[in-house]
N, C-alpha and C positions, 0 to 999 in steps of 0.2 A: 504494500499499499504506499502511497505517496501523496503528499500535499500538492495540489495544482493551483494555478493562477486563475483568477476570475476573467477568463476570456468569454466572449459572447457564447461560445459553445457551452462551456460549462455552466454559465449562468442560465442557459435554456435548459439544461439537465437539471439544475437546481429547481427551477420553475416547475418542471415536470414532477419532480419528487414532492414539491410543496402541494401541487395540485392532488397527489395521491392521497394526502392526508386530509384534505377537505377541511380546513380550519374554519372556513365561513368568512374570512377576510383575506385580503392581500398584504403582502409584505411591503415595506418601504425599502427600496434598493439602496445598498450601501457600497461604497468603494472598498471598505475594509472587510473581507471575507476570509473564511478558512474553509476550504473544500479538500475532502480527502477521496481519492479515487483508487480503484483497483483495475488496472488496464484502462479501457475506454469507458468504464462504468463508474458513475459518481455514486459513492457509498453513504457519504454524510457531509453536511454542510451547515455553517452558521453565519450569520451577518453580525458585524461589529459596527457599533455607532459610537464615535468619539465625542465626548461631552467637552464643554468649555471648562469644567471642573475636574476633579481628580479621578473621575470614573471612565471606564471603557465598557459600554454596555454590550453584552452578547445576547442576541435574540434569534429566534426562528430556527433553532436547531432541528434539523430533520434528518431522518436515516432513510435509505432506500429500502423499501419493504420487500423487493425482489432478492435483496442480499441475503446471505444466511445470517443467523443471529450471531455467530462467531465473527463474521465480518463486520457487522454492524457494531458490535461491542469494540472490536479493535480499532475500528474507524473513529468511534466516539472517543476513545482513549487517545488516540493520536490527535484528534480535534482539540480536545481540552488541554492537553500537554502544550499544544501550539498557541492556544489562547492565553495561556499563563506566560508563556514566553513573549508573546506580543505585548502583554501588560508590563512585563519587566523591561523590555525594550523601550516602550513609550513612557515609562514612569507613571503608570495609572493603575488604579485598583480595578479588578474585574468585578462587574456586576452581572449576575446572571440569575434569571427566574426559571424555575424547574417545576415541572409537574410529575415526572416519572422517577420512581425511587431508584432505578438502575442508573440514570443519568447523574442523579444526587449522589450515589455512591462513588461514581467515577471522579466527580468534582471533589469529594472529600479526599479521594486517593491523591489528588494533586494539590491538596493543601487548602482548599476553599471550605469555608464554614458558613453555617446559616446563623446569622445575627439575631434571629427571632422576630424580626420587623416583617410586616406585610408589605408586598410590592403590589400596588394597584395601578390599574390602567383602565382605559376604555377604547372603544372603537373610534376611529377618526370621525365617524359620522356623528357622534355624540358630542363632538366639540363644536359642530356647526349649530349654534344655538341662535336665537333671535334677540341678541342683546339690546337692540334698540327698543325692544318692548319692556325691559327691565329698567326700572327708575334708578338713576344714578345717585340721587339724594335720599337721605334718610330724614325722618321727622325730627330726630334729635342727633346732634353730633356725638359721636361715641366717646370723645375725650372731654366733653363739656361737664364741669363740675357744677353740681346744683347750688351750692352755697359760695361760689367764687365772689371775690371782692371786685367792685366796679374800678375801672381803669381810667386814667386820664390821658388824653391824646397828647402827643408831642407838641412842643411850642410851634406856633406859626412860622412857616418859612415859605419856602417855594412850593406850591401845590404839586408840581410835577415829581418832586422828591417824597411826597408823602406816601409811604408804603404801608400804611397802617401800623406803624411801630408805635409803641407806647412807652413813654418815658418812665413812669413809675406806676405802682399799683397802690391805690389809696386803702388804708386800712389792712394791709397785708401783714405778715408776720414781722415782729420786730418794731412795730410802731406804737407809739403811745396814744393817749386819748386826742392829742392835737393833730395826729397824723405825721408828726415828725419822727424821724427814725431815732431811736434811743441808743 
């Protein structure tokens, strides 16, 4: 088995394997891929998505159902090892979401751990909302204090410079009865 580059032929074979699994949604293409092949047959593949932060997200791992279980396990093992090397090379932490216990065991074999957090996502169609129908203002500002002291405006000057900045707070903490700071 060997790792192959993401040429249009191999990407087409990955798409065919993806369609075998019928996940109900389509994957988002990535330039960072890891594909494992046996001869001219693609056995396993995963797409990697680089983030602007410290993570490299691996998603859409699929194995070819026409390959034997031994070949699929070996390909997944090679694939995960290459993903760890890719993270080491790029200085990123791997982020992988897993449903299958067999893949989870392979990941643990290569040093990945489950932190116990839930990884949640949604279909792209769920992101298409009607935001223009949702009001952007709330009846009460969330940081407004019910018993806040009244403020005084800054001294008069050029009205162009007035940005709504207040010079002092009347009756705030540290003031005496006359309003002067003690």
